[in-house]
N, C-alpha and C positions, 0 to 999 in steps of 0.2 A: 580448765574445763568444768564440767558439771560436778565431777567427783571431788575436785579441789574445793568446791563450794559446799561439800558435805552431802551431796545428793546420792541417792541410791539409783544407779543406772542399770536398766535391764536392756541387754542387747538381744534383740529378737533376730535370729539368724537361721538360715537354711542349713548351713554347714556347722554342726555343733562342735566338731573337733577344732576348727578354726576359731570359733567363738570362745571355746575354753582356753585356747592358747592366748588369745587377746585378753580375756578376762584375767588370766594369771599375770600377764605383763602389766595391765592397768592396776591390778591390786597391789603389785610390788612397788608402784610409784607412791610417793608420799601424798598424803591428803586424808581428810576425815571421811570421805565418801566410801561407797562400796559399789560392787558390780556383780551382776549375775547374768546367766544366759537363759534364753527361752527359745524353743523350737518354733520357727515360723518360715513357711514357704509361701511367698506372696503370689505364686502362680496357682496355688491350691487353696481354693476358698474355704474348704473344710479346715485346713491348717490355720487359716486366718481366723476363722470363727473360734476354733479351739484355743488358740493363743490369746485372743482377746478375752475370751471367757475366763481363762485361768488368771490372766492379769487383773481383770475386774474383781475376781474372787480374792486374790491375794491382797489387793488394795483394801477391799471391804473388810477382810479379817484383820488387817493391820490398822483399820480406822483411818486410812489415809486417802488422799485424792491424788490423781495424776496431775503433776504440775506442768510438765513439758513432754510433748510427744514429737520426736524428730523422725520424720520419714526420709531416710537417706539411702534406701535400697534402690537398686536398678540393674537392668541388664542392657547390653548393647551388642548388636551384631549377631543376635541369635536367630536361628531358623524358626519359622512358624511351626506350630505343633502339627501332629499328623493329620488333624482335622482341618488344617488351614487357619487355625486361630492365631492371632497376633500376640505372640508372647511378650513383645515389648510393651504393648498396651496393658496386658494383664498384669505383668510384674511391676511395671513402673507406675501405673495409675490405678487400675481397678483394685488390685490387692491393697495398696496403701489407702485408697478411698474407703474400702470396706473396713479395714482395720481401724481407721480414724473414726468412722461413724459408730462402730461398735464400742469404742473406748470413750466416746463423748460423755456417756453417763457417769464415768469415773472421774471426770474433770470438774473443776469448780471455778468460781470467780477468779480471774487472774491467770488461769491456765492458758498455755500456749500450744499451738500446733505449728511446727516448722516443717515445710516440705521442700527438700532440696531438689532443685531442677537443674537446668543447663541452658546456656545461651542457644542451644539447638532449638529451643522453642520458637525462636524467631523464624525458623525455616519450616515450622510445622503447619499442618492444616487439619482442622477437626472434621472435615468432610470424610465420611467413611466410604464415599464413592471415589475419592481422589486416587490417582495412580500412586500407590505406595511402593512401587518398584517391583522388579522381577529378578530373582536370583540368576536367571539364565541370561539376562541382558546387561547387567552392570555389576562391577565388583563392589560398589557401595549400595547395593540394593536395599539394605536394612536401614539406611539413614533416614529416609522419610518416615518410616514407622517409629524409629526412636524419637525423631523430632516431634511427631504427633503426640507421643506419650508424654513428652516433656511439656508441650503446650497444654495438654489436659491437666497436668500438675498445676501449672500457673493459673488456669481457669478455675480449678477447684479451690485453690488457696485464696484467691481474691474473693 
C-alpha cells in the first residue's frame, strides 16, 4: 500500500477510537511510511472545512503537497435526517466533494484524486425529483438513494 512505499497516510475518520486502533495496526506493519488520524465527519460540513483547513496548514508548514487523496468513505442504509435530508448523498457525495475542492490548493502537478464508488451507480438517477423510495413501502427503500450518491461520485470524478 501507500505506507509500504514510504507515504505518510492521514486517515480522516468520524470514529477516532476506530481510527486509532487501525493506525496502531498499520504502524506495526513493516514499511517506511507513517500514519496518523484526523477527525472528519462528512455529514457535517463544518467538520469537513475544519479538517481540510488543518490538513492544508500541516502540509504548508511541512513544505509538502498532497500527492494522493482517496475518498473512500460512505454510508449505506441510513435513515434521512430529521429534516428529511438525504444522508446518503451528503456523506457519500457532498462531503467528499467539498473536502476535495478544499484540498485542491494543497495539490500539485501529478497529484491524484481517487473516489471509490460502487457498481450501484448503474442503478442511480441524478434527478432529485425521482422516486427515491419510501421506508414504509419497501424494505430496500434506501437503495435508490445510495445508488444516486454513487452515481454522483462517478459524475464528479469524470
